[in-house]
N, C-alpha and C positions, 0 to 999 in steps of 0.2 A: 647673506644673500646667495650667492654663487655655492656655497655649501650646501643649498637645499637642492639647489639642481645636479648635483654630483649625485652618481648613482650610489645607491646603499647597499643594495644587494647584486649577486652577480647573478648570470643564468642558470649557473650549476646549483646556487644556492635554492633559485625558484623551484628547477626541474627536482633537487633533492625534498624540497617540500611539497611539490607536487605528487612525489609518487607518494612519500608517507602518508597525506591526506586521500587518496585515494586508498591506499591499502587500510586504512582505518574504515575508510566508505564501506570495502568490499567484507571486511571482518566484521562490522555491523550488521550487513545485510547479510552475510550466512548465520548469524545468531538468530537473528528474525526467523530465519526459516529454519535454522535449529530449532529452534522452541518446542514446532510443532509435532514435532518427532520426537519429543523428549516423552519420559513416561512420569508424568509429575499430577500431584494432586490441581483439579480443575482450577480452582481458586487461583494457586499460586502461576499456574502457565499463564491464566489472562492476568495476572498481576506483570507478570516477567513480559510477555508480549506488549502491552499497552506501554512498559518502560521502558522497553527497548524501540518502539514505534517512537515514542517522546522523542528520545535522542538523535534518531535517524532525523525527524521533521525538523530540528534545534541544530545537527550538524551539518546540514546541507548549505542552508543560506550563509552559516560563520565559516564555513570553509571555504565558500565561493569568495567572502568579505575577504578572506586571509590571502586567499590567494591573488584576487584583484588590487589588494594594498602593496604585495609584496612585488606583483608585475610591475604599480607603477614606480616604485622605490628602483627597479632595475635599471630604468629611464625615467627619471621625472619629468621630465621638458615634453617631452613626446609623448610617454605612454601617458600622461596625465592629460596630456590634451584631446587623446583619444579615449580616455577612461570619461571625461567631460564629456564630448560630445554624444557615446554612447547612451551614458548616463540622461542628457536632455533627448535625446533621441528614443528610448527603450526606457523612459518614466514610468508611463500607464501601465507599461509592462511589469517594471519592476516593483511598481505600488501594490499592482494585481498579484503579485508571486508571493510579496510580503503578507500581505494582509490575508493569501491562503495559507502561509506557515503560523500565523498565529490563530487562524480559526480552527484550525485541524490538531492542533496545540493540546486541545482540549478532550480529544477524542468523540465530539459530539458528532461529527461528519464522518459515518463510516456506511461501507457497502450492504445492502441491505435495508438501511432504513428510512421509512417513510418520512416523507419530506413537504410541506406547500411552500411553494413560491408562485407571486402572483396569482393567486385563489387556485392554484392546479395543485393537485395531490400527485406526487409519484414516489417510486423506490431508486435511491442513490445508488447506480451502477459501477461506478467511477471514479476515484478520484484521482481527477490529472494537475500538471504543475501549476496549471492555473485558473483551473476551474473543474466544476463536476458536472459530471454526464447521469440524469434521471430519467427513467423511464416510464412516462404517463402514457395517458390511454391515446392520444396522438401520435404516439411514438417516443425516439428517443430524442431528447433534450438537452442545449449545454448551456451552463448558466457559470460567468466568470466569477470569481471571487467578489471584487468590487458589486456588481450586481447585488448578490447575497445581502455584502454587508450596505447597501446604500437603499435597496430594496425590502430588506429583512426577511426570515423566512422562518419556518414552524416545523421542530421535530416530532413526528405523531409514534409516540411512545410505543414499543410492543408490538412493531408492526413488520414484519419481514413480506415479500412476495410471494405467490406461490409456490415460482419457480424456486424458490429456496427451501429446501428439505435437508432431512436428516435420513442418513443412512445405517441403521444398526444392523452391523454385521459380527455375523457368528465366524470367530478364528477356529482354524484348525487344530485340534488338539494334538499335544507331543510336537507340534513345531514351533521356531521362534517367534513368538508375538511380537516382538520389535521387528522383524525381518517381513514378516505378513503384515503390519501395519505401512511399513515404507514401500511394500511393493502395490499394496491399493492406493496410498495414495498418490504413486507415480501411475498408475493405472487410469484413474480417477480425471486426473489434468490431463491425460489425453485422450480420455472417452468422448465420444463424437456429439453424446447429449450435454455437456458439461458448458459451462460459460467461462472463458478462460481469463476475463477482467475479473474472475473472483477465487482466490486459491483456497481450496479443500482443505477445511481445518478440524484438526479433531477438538470433541466435545466433551469424550470421556472412553478412557482406554482400559483393559484389563487382559487378562492372559487369555481370553474367553471371547470375549467382544469390543469391538470398535464402535462409537458411534463420530460419525463424520459429516460435516455440514457440507453444502457443496450449494451453488448456484446450476441450475438447468438454464437450456437455452428457451426462447419460448417457442411454445407447440404443445405441451402437455406429454412432456417425455419422462414424467414420474415413472410410470411401467415399465420404459423401456430401460431407463437406467437401473429398475432393480432384476430387471431381467438378466440385463448385461453383466450386473456383478452375479446371478445366482449362476450363470453361463462358467463362469472361471471357478466356480466350485466351491461357492460361498452361500452359506443361508442368509439369505438379505429381507430385510422390514422395512418399508419407506414410511415417514413420518412427514409432517408440514408444522 
């Protein structure tokens, strides 16, 4: 019994593990962002994007469990008591977090999808760690993953809000298309009419044209964003 209460790991070991886990997370996030900037077949890009997204969804709770376990084993008695107290106090949030991970791993919940909850329909605008934000007729509402699991929900297929649109942008001939796409992506992310909760994504790209999907803020800014891109010197057409 006494051996079980003896430290199994040192603080140095825990610190090293923390750095390695953090580095792994940073690399996965970097890959996740990089996939959108690669010139790949659209289907292949989608497979890579969703695959990496699933890995991120699984990686986070596993990393937390591993780090927590090693932290407890640094000082089993006192850290074990603190961990048990935290689990008891925060159990509803922990259960909600794990429910969210299990729900999101299927990629069924995604920004831009229409969803029916409590007999009201809206569009998912943000996926948070403990719940989702849904834009409904009466405003932005928040639902925890436990609420979704208990009350149920329905995903309405093929339904993006009008604020989601695709920009068909003609690239400049004789210039590096990759650099142009990166510049456009950066500018659109910083544009005043785009919603920062959704990162603009490439649907298709070639040496002469880039099709970019983005989320606009409420207020009928479709013409404004198209005019803005035209002001940047690009021929832009907008579809919904």
